[in-house]
MIBA-169576 format. One record per residue (C-alpha): residue number from 0; residue in three letters; z, x, y. Coordinates in pm, 1 decimal. Example, Ala and Ser with C-alpha at 12.3 -4.5 7.8 and 13.67 -1.06 7.14 Angstrom:
2
   nuse   zadren          Z          X          Y
      0      ALA      780.0     1230.0     -450.0
      1      SER      714.0     1367.0     -106.0
end
This chain:
292
   nuse   zadren          Z          X          Y
      0      UNK    -4218.6    15954.3    12083.1
      1      UNK    -3852.2    16053.3    12091.3
      2      UNK    -3694.0    16398.4    12138.1
      3      UNK    -3530.1    16541.1    11827.9
      4      UNK    -3179.6    16676.8    11784.5
      5      UNK    -3032.5    16872.6    11491.8
      6      UNK    -2807.5    16689.7    11247.9
      7      UNK    -2530.6    16950.9    11243.8
      8      UNK    -2349.7    16791.8    10949.3
      9      UNK    -2639.8    16816.0    10708.1
     10      UNK    -2761.3    17122.7    10513.6
     11      UNK    -3026.0    17317.3    10708.1
     12      UNK    -2957.6    17098.5    11013.3
     13      UNK    -3272.3    16882.0    11004.0
     14      UNK    -3417.0    16751.8    11331.2
     15      UNK    -3363.5    16377.5    11381.1
     16      UNK    -3520.5    16147.1    11645.0
     17      UNK    -3264.9    16096.7    11920.8
     18      UNK    -3214.5    15837.6    12194.7
     19      UNK    -3328.5    15531.1    12002.4
     20      UNK    -3054.7    15334.5    12172.2
     21      UNK    -3317.9    15264.6    12436.7
     22      UNK    -3469.3    15015.1    12190.6
     23      UNK    -3143.6    14819.4    12198.4
     24      UNK    -3135.2    14829.6    12578.6
     25      UNK    -3490.9    14704.0    12623.8
     26      UNK    -3470.8    14439.4    12349.3
     27      UNK    -3135.0    14307.1    12472.6
     28      UNK    -3241.5    14290.2    12837.3
     29      UNK    -3565.2    14112.8    12746.9
     30      UNK    -3379.9    13860.3    12529.9
     31      UNK    -3121.1    13788.7    12801.0
     32      UNK    -3388.6    13746.7    13069.2
     33      UNK    -3571.7    13497.9    12847.2
     34      UNK    -3244.4    13323.3    12766.3
     35      UNK    -3168.1    13280.2    13134.4
     36      UNK    -3517.8    13153.1    13205.6
     37      UNK    -3542.5    12913.4    12911.9
     38      UNK    -3196.7    12794.3    12808.1
     39      UNK    -2912.0    12903.5    13026.9
     40      UNK    -2968.2    12711.5    13355.8
     41      UNK    -2851.7    12389.0    13189.7
     42      UNK    -2522.0    12553.0    13094.8
     43      UNK    -2432.0    12703.7    13433.5
     44      UNK    -2350.7    12498.2    13740.7
     45      UNK    -2592.8    12567.6    14022.4
     46      UNK    -2311.6    12577.6    14276.1
     47      UNK    -2164.8    12886.1    14112.7
     48      UNK    -2487.2    13079.6    14173.2
     49      UNK    -2405.7    13314.7    13886.6
     50      UNK    -2559.6    13374.4    13545.9
     51      UNK    -2370.8    13518.6    13245.5
     52      UNK    -2700.2    13616.2    13078.6
     53      UNK    -2832.0    13804.0    13381.8
     54      UNK    -2493.1    13964.3    13443.4
     55      UNK    -2478.9    14090.2    13085.4
     56      UNK    -2839.2    14213.8    13110.5
     57      UNK    -2758.2    14412.0    13425.3
     58      UNK    -2454.0    14569.7    13258.8
     59      UNK    -2652.6    14669.7    12948.5
     60      UNK    -2933.2    14813.4    13160.5
     61      UNK    -2686.6    15015.8    13365.5
     62      UNK    -2510.0    15137.4    13051.9
     63      UNK    -2842.0    15248.8    12907.2
     64      UNK    -2940.7    15422.7    13231.8
     65      UNK    -2604.3    15598.9    13246.2
     66      UNK    -2646.5    15723.5    12889.3
     67      UNK    -3006.1    15827.2    12950.2
     68      UNK    -2897.4    16023.0    13255.9
     69      UNK    -2632.4    16197.1    13047.5
     70      UNK    -2887.4    16280.8    12777.0
     71      UNK    -3115.7    16435.5    13038.2
     72      UNK    -2859.9    16618.9    13252.7
     73      UNK    -2559.9    16662.4    13018.5
     74      UNK    -2317.9    16537.1    13284.1
     75      UNK    -1956.4    16650.8    13283.0
     76      UNK    -1691.7    16398.6    13189.7
     77      UNK    -1532.0    16422.3    13532.9
     78      UNK    -1845.1    16258.5    13675.3
     79      UNK    -1967.1    16016.6    13410.6
     80      UNK    -1617.8    15883.1    13335.7
     81      UNK    -1630.2    15683.5    13659.6
     82      UNK    -1990.4    15563.7    13638.8
     83      UNK    -1891.7    15234.3    13467.3
     84      UNK    -1707.4    15133.0    13784.5
     85      UNK    -2045.5    15056.2    13939.6
     86      UNK    -2137.5    14829.1    13649.6
     87      UNK    -1813.7    14637.3    13702.8
     88      UNK    -1942.3    14498.3    14034.6
     89      UNK    -2157.9    14216.5    13885.5
     90      UNK    -1873.0    14132.9    13644.9
     91      UNK    -1630.9    14100.4    13936.9
     92      UNK    -1871.7    13857.2    14103.5
     93      UNK    -1912.0    13654.9    13784.1
     94      UNK    -1536.8    13639.2    13712.0
     95      UNK    -1461.7    13531.3    14067.9
     96      UNK    -1734.4    13269.0    14095.8
     97      UNK    -1670.0    13116.4    13753.9
     98      UNK    -1295.2    13117.1    13814.5
     99      UNK    -1209.6    13309.1    13497.7
    100      UNK     -844.8    13361.0    13417.0
    101      UNK     -679.4    13648.9    13601.3
    102      UNK     -416.0    13683.6    13330.3
    103      UNK     -413.9    13886.5    13010.1
    104      UNK     -215.5    13774.6    12704.9
    105      UNK       -0.3    14041.0    12537.6
    106      UNK      181.1    14022.7    12201.6
    107      UNK      517.0    14127.8    12352.1
    108      UNK      530.2    14013.5    12716.2
    109      UNK      314.1    13703.4    12684.9
    110      UNK       54.8    13625.0    12952.2
    111      UNK       62.1    13854.4    13256.6
    112      UNK     -113.3    13720.3    13566.1
    113      UNK     -255.1    13992.2    13790.9
    114      UNK     -386.4    13761.6    14062.6
    115      UNK     -645.1    13923.0    14290.5
    116      UNK     -561.2    14265.4    14145.9
    117      UNK     -741.2    14153.2    13830.5
    118      UNK    -1079.9    14158.4    14004.6
    119      UNK    -1049.8    14495.6    14174.5
    120      UNK     -823.9    14696.5    13941.4
    121      UNK     -784.2    14545.3    13594.9
    122      UNK    -1144.9    14439.3    13538.9
    123      UNK    -1296.3    14776.9    13644.1
    124      UNK    -1031.5    14949.3    13432.2
    125      UNK    -1131.0    14747.4    13124.4
    126      UNK    -1498.0    14838.6    13175.6
    127      UNK    -1422.3    15208.5    13229.6
    128      UNK    -1184.6    15243.4    12934.9
    129      UNK    -1408.6    15052.6    12694.4
    130      UNK    -1728.5    15237.0    12781.3
    131      UNK    -1576.3    15585.1    12777.5
    132      UNK    -1367.2    15544.2    12463.5
    133      UNK    -1665.0    15409.5    12269.6
    134      UNK    -1876.0    15702.9    12386.7
    135      UNK    -1609.1    15957.5    12288.0
    136      UNK    -1587.5    15848.7    11924.6
    137      UNK    -1912.0    15975.5    11778.1
    138      UNK    -2085.1    16276.1    11629.9
    139      UNK    -2119.1    16147.6    11272.2
    140      UNK    -2399.9    15940.1    11126.0
    141      UNK    -2308.8    15573.7    11156.9
    142      UNK    -1993.3    15624.1    11358.7
    143      UNK    -2154.3    15538.2    11692.6
    144      UNK    -2319.7    15226.0    11555.1
    145      UNK    -2122.4    15075.3    11265.5
    146      UNK    -1784.9    15062.6    11442.2
    147      UNK    -1912.7    14891.5    11760.8
    148      UNK    -2105.7    14646.4    11539.3
    149      UNK    -1778.1    14548.0    11371.4
    150      UNK    -1606.7    14479.8    11704.7
    151      UNK    -1909.5    14298.3    11842.8
    152      UNK    -1931.9    14073.2    11538.3
    153      UNK    -1561.3    13991.0    11553.9
    154      UNK    -1573.4    13915.4    11925.9
    155      UNK    -1877.3    13691.6    11884.0
    156      UNK    -1698.1    13495.8    11610.0
    157      UNK    -1440.6    13370.1    11863.0
    158      UNK    -1661.5    13347.0    12172.9
    159      UNK    -1762.3    12980.5    12138.9
    160      UNK    -2090.4    12886.5    12306.9
    161      UNK    -2129.7    13237.6    12450.6
    162      UNK    -2227.1    13362.0    12105.4
    163      UNK    -2588.9    13285.2    12194.9
    164      UNK    -2583.4    13571.6    12446.6
    165      UNK    -2571.3    13836.5    12174.2
    166      UNK    -2752.6    13688.3    11875.3
    167      UNK    -3066.8    13899.9    11919.5
    168      UNK    -2887.6    14212.5    12052.8
    169      UNK    -2660.2    14216.5    11747.3
    170      UNK    -2957.2    14199.3    11509.8
    171      UNK    -3127.0    14490.1    11688.3
    172      UNK    -2805.2    14694.1    11686.6
    173      UNK    -2749.0    14629.9    11315.3
    174      UNK    -3100.5    14756.2    11241.5
    175      UNK    -3028.9    15072.7    11437.7
    176      UNK    -2693.8    15107.0    11258.7
    177      UNK    -2866.5    15087.6    10919.4
    178      UNK    -3097.6    15379.8    10996.8
    179      UNK    -2829.2    15573.2    11183.7
    180      UNK    -2584.7    15549.8    10892.1
    181      UNK    -2854.1    15688.8    10663.2
    182      UNK    -2913.0    15980.5    10899.2
    183      UNK    -3265.6    15876.7    10999.1
    184      UNK    -3204.6    15828.3    11374.2
    185      UNK    -2955.7    15893.2    11653.3
    186      UNK    -2891.5    15631.9    11922.5
    187      UNK    -2776.3    15902.1    12165.5
    188      UNK    -2565.0    15850.7    12474.1
    189      UNK    -2815.1    15583.9    12578.0
    190      UNK    -2705.1    15370.4    12285.5
    191      UNK    -2332.3    15447.7    12292.3
    192      UNK    -2293.1    15377.9    12663.7
    193      UNK    -2504.7    15062.3    12638.1
    194      UNK    -2305.0    14920.1    12346.6
    195      UNK    -1977.1    15011.5    12515.1
    196      UNK    -2086.6    14827.9    12826.4
    197      UNK    -2194.4    14534.9    12609.9
    198      UNK    -1850.5    14506.4    12451.5
    199      UNK    -1670.8    14518.9    12786.8
    200      UNK    -1903.7    14278.8    12966.9
    201      UNK    -1918.5    14026.1    12684.1
    202      UNK    -1539.2    14024.1    12643.0
    203      UNK    -1493.3    13960.8    13016.0
    204      UNK    -1760.0    13689.5    13026.2
    205      UNK    -1605.2    13517.8    12722.1
    206      UNK    -1248.2    13572.2    12850.5
    207      UNK    -1149.3    13775.5    12542.8
    208      UNK     -996.0    14079.7    12709.8
    209      UNK     -685.6    14090.9    12490.7
    210      UNK     -887.8    14069.9    12170.9
    211      UNK    -1114.7    14349.2    12290.0
    212      UNK     -825.3    14580.9    12370.3
    213      UNK     -665.4    14521.9    12029.5
    214      UNK     -998.5    14586.3    11857.2
    215      UNK    -1035.0    14912.6    12051.3
    216      UNK     -701.8    15060.1    11941.0
    217      UNK     -861.3    15326.1    11713.0
    218      UNK    -1093.8    15422.3    11999.0
    219      UNK     -809.1    15442.4    12249.1
    220      UNK     -601.0    15649.4    12005.8
    221      UNK     -891.9    15891.1    11959.7
    222      UNK     -942.9    15930.5    12335.5
    223      UNK     -572.1    15987.8    12394.8
    224      UNK     -568.7    16265.8    12134.5
    225      UNK     -871.5    16430.8    12295.0
    226      UNK     -746.0    16402.9    12653.1
    227      UNK     -387.0    16508.3    12583.2
    228      UNK     -498.8    16818.2    12394.7
    229      UNK     -747.0    16908.3    12665.2
    230      UNK     -521.2    16858.2    12967.8
    231      UNK     -202.5    17006.5    12818.5
    232      UNK     -339.5    17275.7    12586.3
    233      UNK     -697.6    17322.5    12710.6
    234      UNK     -823.5    17284.7    12353.9
    235      UNK    -1113.3    17080.0    12220.7
    236      UNK    -1162.5    16908.4    11887.3
    237      UNK    -1379.4    17091.0    11636.4
    238      UNK    -1467.3    17004.6    11279.1
    239      UNK    -1609.4    17257.3    11029.9
    240      UNK    -1891.4    17185.9    10785.9
    241      UNK    -1930.4    17393.3    10467.4
    242      UNK    -2260.3    17238.8    10362.8
    243      UNK    -2101.5    16947.9    10178.9
    244      UNK    -1776.9    16839.6    10342.0
    245      UNK    -1604.8    16828.4    10680.3
    246      UNK    -1263.6    16984.0    10742.7
    247      UNK    -1037.3    17086.8    11028.3
    248      UNK     -709.3    17269.1    11085.0
    249      UNK     -586.3    17068.6    11385.9
    250      UNK     -528.5    16715.1    11514.3
    251      UNK     -721.1    16689.4    11837.7
    252      UNK     -925.8    16377.2    11765.1
    253      UNK     -938.4    16095.6    11513.1
    254      UNK    -1201.1    16280.1    11309.3
    255      UNK    -1003.2    16605.9    11295.4
    256      UNK     -684.7    16412.7    11216.6
    257      UNK     -848.1    16253.1    10912.3
    258      UNK    -1006.5    16578.0    10789.1
    259      UNK     -707.0    16804.5    10862.2
    260      UNK     -652.4    17012.5    10545.7
    261      UNK     -840.3    16742.6    10354.3
    262      UNK    -1215.1    16807.8    10319.8
    263      UNK    -1418.2    16485.6    10317.0
    264      UNK    -1786.6    16402.9    10323.5
    265      UNK    -1940.4    16268.8    10641.9
    266      UNK    -1978.8    15921.3    10496.5
    267      UNK    -1618.1    15915.7    10375.0
    268      UNK    -1493.6    15989.0    10726.9
    269      UNK    -1719.1    15721.0    10873.8
    270      UNK    -1602.0    15465.3    10616.9
    271      UNK    -1233.4    15544.0    10684.7
    272      UNK    -1273.2    15506.5    11060.3
    273      UNK    -1485.0    15193.5    11017.5
    274      UNK    -1212.0    15039.1    10802.5
    275      UNK     -954.3    15116.8    11071.3
    276      UNK    -1175.5    14946.9    11330.2
    277      UNK    -1221.6    14650.6    11094.7
    278      UNK     -841.4    14628.7    11060.5
    279      UNK     -784.3    14632.9    11437.7
    280      UNK    -1062.3    14377.2    11488.4
    281      UNK     -906.5    14151.7    11224.4
    282      UNK     -572.5    14180.7    11403.7
    283      UNK     -747.6    14083.0    11727.5
    284      UNK     -896.7    13774.8    11562.7
    285      UNK     -557.8    13669.4    11427.1
    286      UNK     -401.1    13721.2    11771.1
    287      UNK     -671.3    13511.0    11935.8
    288      UNK     -634.1    13230.0    11682.4
    289      UNK     -258.1    13225.6    11740.2
    290      UNK     -323.0    13168.6    12110.9
    291      UNK     -529.9    12856.1    12041.9
end
């Protein structure tokens, strides 16, 4: 049913079913539609004329479509980097109608209020940065699924009543992560863009922007390494595989930084990066609890 792609970090490069992130997209959208129809109307004031469940469903569907389009056409980054701006439109409507805070708490400068600029600059920026940085950190079995699952779980733990929005989507994503970590499936760009959009949209709906940004620090660091090396030196990250371990001779991404002159197995690299994401997510939880 699904196209197959070679697992380049396995001996003989076996072909693995790719694009199974579409299962997450369809299951999540269906769950959110049913949630809106059966439970959510009692929680949202009719006068606001806005639905967090439907808004999140639209964002996930757009993220999945964007990833599917990239899988089909192999879009250049200069084009797909700005696609998430379109998905920010329903989030802008939701934030405005529900009167969400236009300020973002920072550890150093305290709360910074952006006023109307929050809706048209800060919010689209959060969506774009989150979606693209999550998509850029991948290429190893489990990396595209385990790390976002850690952030999603941490964000849900402090989201209050909004946790119901992602109960079923998290279960589906964890199932995909289990098989992806074992090298049985790939979620593809469909999955990575959809989960990135999920993280951004859910954090905005639950008013947890600061916690999301702290959790994403390893992702942001990875993207900065990639972009700085590309724009200033016109070089791309590359990791070598000798049949057993990964290694590199440069520092152009988080993966190459970890494996630079230190050969590691694929699972070791994934575990190291996952632990760094767990650490940043834990710091985000502590920061959020301090604000309460």
